[in-house]
C-alpha positions, 0 to 999 in steps of 0.5 A: 380701621383701628380698634382698641380692645382693653382687657384684664379688669376685675374685682380685687381686693386692696393690696392686690394686683392686676395686669391689664392688656390693650390690643391695637388692630388695624395698625402697627404699634411700634411707631406710636407713644401709647397711654393708659387713662382711667376715668371714674364716674363724676370725674374727668379722665386721667392720664395714668401712664406713658411709654414712648416708641423707644420704651421711655415711661412716665406716670402720673403721680398717684400711681407712681411706684405701683404701676407699670406699663409696657409694650410688646410691638410684635403683639401690638400690645400694651400692658399695664402691671397694677400693684398695691391697689387701693379703692381710689384706683377704681375706674374704667381704664382706657388706652390711646395713643398721643393726640390725635386719638383713635376712637376709644375702646370700651375700656376695662373695668377695675374695681378695688373693694373688700 
């Protein structure tokens, strides 16, 4: 069974940086487009970043110029480098492929606060 395990979140001050990781187990990763999503309390899940199997990337407008998605297929891992964080980035961050989704992981909490 495919499992998605997100990690790397935490508490960071405005302007700080974090790097999130998503390890995909039970499946090889290289063939799939992978995405980062986030969800804050009371809000819908939001697509943050996308990377195709060929390495093409795309980003939601709120994070353009600040976040970078990457992948290491040999490690079955997707990363999200987050710089210049602001309080509006506070959310639980999840990874998944394009629809049909795998079962969602637990996500990793990112809190940006002074």
